[in-house]
C-alpha positions as CSV (number, residue, x, y, z in Angstrom):
1,M,-48.3,-14.4,60.6
2,F,-49.0,-16.5,63.7
3,L,-48.4,-16.4,67.1
4,V,-48.1,-19.4,69.1
5,V,-48.1,-19.2,72.7
6,G,-46.8,-21.5,75.3
7,L,-48.0,-21.6,78.6
8,G,-46.2,-21.7,82.0
9,N,-44.7,-20.5,84.6
10,P,-40.7,-19.6,84.6
11,G,-37.8,-20.8,86.5
12,S,-36.3,-24.0,86.8
13,G,-38.5,-24.7,90.0
14,Y,-41.5,-25.1,87.2
15,A,-39.5,-26.3,84.4
16,A,-40.9,-30.1,84.9
17,N,-44.3,-29.4,86.1
18,R,-47.4,-30.8,84.6
19,H,-49.0,-27.0,84.3
20,N,-45.7,-26.5,82.1
21,I,-46.2,-28.3,79.1
22,G,-46.9,-25.5,77.1
23,F,-43.9,-24.5,77.6
24,M,-42.5,-27.7,76.9
25,A,-44.5,-27.9,73.3
26,A,-43.2,-24.2,72.5
27,D,-39.2,-25.7,73.3
28,E,-39.9,-28.5,70.9
29,I,-41.6,-26.6,67.6
30,V,-38.5,-24.0,68.2
31,R,-35.9,-26.8,68.1
32,R,-37.8,-29.2,65.4
33,H,-38.2,-26.5,62.9
34,S,-35.0,-24.5,63.5
35,F,-36.5,-21.2,64.6
36,G,-34.4,-18.2,65.4
37,P,-32.8,-18.1,69.7
38,W,-35.1,-17.2,72.4
39,R,-34.9,-13.7,72.9
40,R,-36.4,-11.6,76.0
41,K,-39.1,-9.7,74.5
42,F,-42.7,-8.7,75.8
43,Q,-42.8,-9.5,79.1
44,G,-41.6,-13.2,78.1
45,Q,-39.1,-15.3,75.5
46,L,-39.6,-14.9,71.4
47,S,-38.6,-16.9,68.8
48,E,-38.9,-16.3,65.3
49,G,-39.6,-18.8,62.6
50,E,-41.2,-20.0,59.3
51,L,-43.8,-22.5,58.3
52,N,-45.5,-23.2,55.2
53,G,-44.3,-19.9,54.5
54,Q,-45.7,-17.9,56.7
55,K,-44.1,-16.2,59.7
56,V,-44.5,-17.8,63.2
57,L,-43.9,-16.2,66.5
58,V,-43.5,-18.6,69.3
59,L,-43.7,-16.6,72.8
60,K,-43.2,-18.4,76.0
61,P,-44.8,-15.6,78.9
62,E,-42.5,-15.2,81.9
63,T,-45.5,-12.8,84.0
64,F,-46.1,-16.1,85.5
65,M,-49.5,-17.9,84.4
66,N,-51.9,-15.8,85.9
67,L,-51.1,-12.9,83.8
68,S,-50.2,-14.6,80.8
69,G,-52.3,-12.0,79.1
70,Q,-50.2,-9.3,79.2
71,S,-47.3,-10.6,77.6
72,V,-49.5,-12.1,74.8
73,G,-51.5,-8.6,74.3
74,E,-48.4,-6.8,74.0
75,V,-47.3,-9.1,71.1
76,L,-50.6,-8.6,69.2
77,R,-50.4,-5.1,69.5
78,F,-46.7,-4.3,68.3
79,Y,-47.1,-7.1,65.5
80,K,-50.9,-6.2,64.9
81,I,-51.5,-9.6,64.7
82,P,-55.5,-10.4,65.0
83,V,-56.3,-12.7,67.6
84,E,-57.8,-15.4,64.8
85,D,-54.2,-16.1,64.3
86,V,-53.3,-17.0,67.4
87,I,-52.5,-20.5,69.1
88,V,-52.1,-21.6,73.0
89,L,-50.7,-24.2,74.0
90,H,-51.7,-25.1,77.6
91,D,-52.3,-28.1,80.1
92,E,-56.3,-29.9,80.2
93,L,-56.7,-31.7,82.9
94,D,-60.0,-32.8,81.7
95,L,-58.5,-34.6,78.9
96,P,-56.2,-38.1,79.5
97,P,-52.6,-38.0,79.3
98,G,-51.6,-38.0,76.3
99,K,-54.5,-37.1,74.8
100,L,-54.7,-33.8,72.6
101,R,-57.6,-31.4,71.0
102,V,-57.9,-28.4,68.9
103,K,-61.0,-25.7,69.9
104,R,-61.5,-22.2,68.9
105,G,-63.1,-19.9,71.3
106,G,-65.2,-20.9,74.3
107,G,-64.8,-20.3,78.4
108,H,-61.4,-20.7,79.9
109,G,-62.5,-23.9,82.1
110,G,-61.0,-22.4,85.2
111,H,-57.6,-22.3,83.5
112,N,-56.0,-19.1,84.8
113,G,-53.6,-18.7,82.0
114,L,-56.7,-18.9,79.7
115,R,-58.6,-16.6,82.0
116,S,-56.0,-13.6,81.6
117,I,-55.5,-14.5,77.8
118,D,-59.5,-13.7,77.6
119,A,-59.2,-10.5,79.3
120,H,-56.6,-9.0,77.6
121,C,-56.9,-10.4,73.7
122,G,-60.5,-11.7,73.3
123,K,-61.7,-15.2,73.3
124,E,-61.4,-16.0,69.5
125,Y,-58.0,-18.1,69.5
126,R,-57.3,-21.4,68.9
127,R,-56.7,-23.9,72.0
128,V,-54.5,-26.8,71.9
129,R,-55.8,-28.5,74.9
130,L,-52.8,-30.8,76.0
131,G,-54.0,-33.6,78.2
132,I,-52.4,-34.5,81.9
133,G,-55.2,-36.5,83.3
134,H,-57.3,-35.0,86.7
135,P,-56.2,-36.7,89.9
136,G,-59.8,-37.4,90.8
137,E,-60.1,-35.1,93.7
138,K,-60.7,-31.0,93.4
139,S,-58.7,-31.1,96.8
140,R,-55.6,-32.7,94.7
141,V,-56.3,-30.3,91.5
142,H,-53.4,-27.8,92.6
143,G,-50.7,-30.3,93.3
144,H,-51.2,-32.1,90.5
145,V,-50.8,-29.5,87.9
146,L,-47.6,-27.9,90.0
147,G,-46.1,-31.6,90.3
148,D,-43.5,-32.6,88.3
149,F,-44.4,-35.3,85.3
150,S,-42.7,-38.8,86.4
151,K,-39.5,-40.0,84.6
152,S,-41.8,-43.0,83.5
153,E,-44.1,-40.4,81.8
154,Q,-41.3,-37.6,80.6
155,D,-39.4,-40.9,79.1
156,G,-42.9,-42.4,77.7
157,W,-46.1,-40.8,76.2
158,L,-44.9,-37.3,77.1
159,M,-41.8,-37.1,74.6
160,T,-44.0,-38.7,72.0
161,L,-46.8,-36.5,72.3
162,L,-44.3,-33.4,72.3
163,D,-42.4,-34.8,69.6
164,A,-45.7,-35.3,67.5
165,I,-47.0,-32.0,67.9
166,A,-43.7,-30.2,66.8
167,A,-43.6,-32.8,63.7
168,E,-47.3,-31.8,62.7
169,F,-47.8,-28.5,63.7
170,A,-47.6,-27.0,60.5
171,R,-51.1,-28.3,59.9
172,L,-52.6,-25.3,61.8
173,T,-51.0,-23.1,60.5
174,K,-53.3,-24.3,57.2
175,G,-55.9,-24.5,59.1
176,D,-55.9,-28.5,59.1
177,D,-57.5,-28.4,62.8
178,G,-58.5,-32.2,62.1
179,G,-56.0,-33.4,60.5
180,F,-53.4,-32.7,63.1
181,M,-55.4,-34.2,65.8
182,S,-55.5,-37.1,63.6
183,K,-51.8,-37.3,63.0
184,V,-50.8,-36.8,66.4
185,S,-53.0,-39.5,67.9
186,N,-52.1,-41.9,65.4
187,I,-48.5,-41.3,66.6
188,V,-48.5,-41.3,70.3
189,T,-51.4,-44.3,70.1
190,P,-50.9,-46.2,66.7
191,P,-53.8,-48.1,65.4
192,K,-53.5,-52.3,66.5
193,P,-53.3,-53.8,63.4
194,K,-56.0,-56.0,62.1
195,A,-55.5,-59.7,62.4
196,P,-54.8,-61.9,59.2
197,K,-57.9,-63.2,57.8
198,K,-58.5,-66.8,57.9
199,D,-59.1,-69.0,54.4
200,K,-62.3,-70.0,54.0
201,P,-62.5,-73.6,52.9
202,A,-63.1,-74.6,49.5
203,A,-66.5,-75.3,48.8
204,N,-67.7,-78.7,47.1
205,K,-67.5,-78.5,43.3
206,A,-70.7,-81.0,43.1
207,K,-73.7,-81.2,45.2
208,G,-73.8,-85.1,45.5
209,G,-71.7,-85.1,48.8
210,A,-68.1,-85.4,49.4
211,L,-67.3,-87.6,46.4
212,G,-69.0,-85.5,44.0
213,D,-69.6,-86.7,40.7
214,Q,-65.7,-88.2,40.5
215,E,-65.1,-91.8,40.9
216,P,-63.2,-92.7,44.0
217,S,-59.9,-93.5,44.5
218,G,-58.7,-96.7,46.1
219,E,-57.6,-94.8,49.2
220,D,-61.2,-93.2,49.2
221,M,-62.7,-96.7,48.8
222,N,-60.8,-97.7,52.0
223,N,-62.0,-94.6,53.8
224,L,-65.6,-95.6,53.1
225,S,-68.0,-97.3,55.4
226,G,-69.4,-100.6,54.8
227,A,-72.6,-99.5,53.4
228,A,-71.2,-97.0,51.7
229,K,-68.7,-99.2,49.9
230,V,-71.5,-101.4,48.9
231,R,-73.5,-98.5,47.4
232,V,-70.5,-97.5,45.4
233,E,-69.6,-101.3,44.2
234,K,-73.2,-101.8,43.0
235,A,-73.5,-98.7,41.1
236,D,-70.0,-100.0,39.4
237,T,-72.0,-103.7,38.4
238,P,-72.4,-103.9,34.8
239,V,-76.5,-103.6,33.8
240,S,-76.1,-106.9,32.2
241,N,-74.7,-108.7,35.7
242,A,-77.5,-107.1,37.3
243,A,-80.4,-108.5,35.2
244,S,-78.7,-112.2,35.1
245,A,-78.6,-112.1,39.1
246,M,-81.9,-111.4,39.1
247,A,-82.9,-113.9,36.6
248,E,-81.3,-116.6,38.8
249,A,-82.8,-115.4,42.2
250,L,-86.5,-116.0,40.5
251,A,-85.6,-119.3,39.2
252,K,-84.6,-120.7,42.4
253,A,-87.6,-119.0,44.3
254,F,-89.9,-120.9,42.2
255,G,-87.9,-124.1,42.0
256,R,-87.4,-123.9,38.0
257,K,-83.7,-124.0,36.8
258,K,-82.4,-121.6,35.0
């Protein structure tokens, strides 16, 4: 059995916050795979379903972010789920918007939801880090994470990312973290199509120049320069005619008659 935890804050006032992207991802997984209805249990909202023949629980803690571990801990103890089978979906300042990474264990990185889960459950759970980008200045972080996604973000990369997570999530229950990351990345940011290769010009079949060993046509003769044309014409002159012309030239040179 797996426990999937989406982190966020309860209430309509927080629903569109960047800090609530974990709740959004949990909602999309439940919707995509037709899990059961949300029920109020263990200080949160719980839904049940199945992926790859295994039971999966999806939890949205309603203790507010800083106390998320209380709700998660109750579910683990009741169902006797090992912490290694917990997958937490949460916002990540240190990743650009739309990017995603999966890691097991490690520090909480200042995220209060992870800090609380670490304290109540241990650290050896998997984290699906969902990039929301950093505002650039530490003083602006609080307003950034508790600010709403813009309309263009909601209709653009955010919708695509959440849909991709839900579509490929079953890979995580099979332990295929790398395949999950790769598939989601290709959906959110498809690779650019390769430019078609240009055909290489056919190499001359003969080494003897542009004409090779072929006899030039009439059109080819017209395109030849004067010197080249003379050479071709001489090459076509029979040997007997060339000898006769040479004898005549010698006779004239020595004042003899042919």
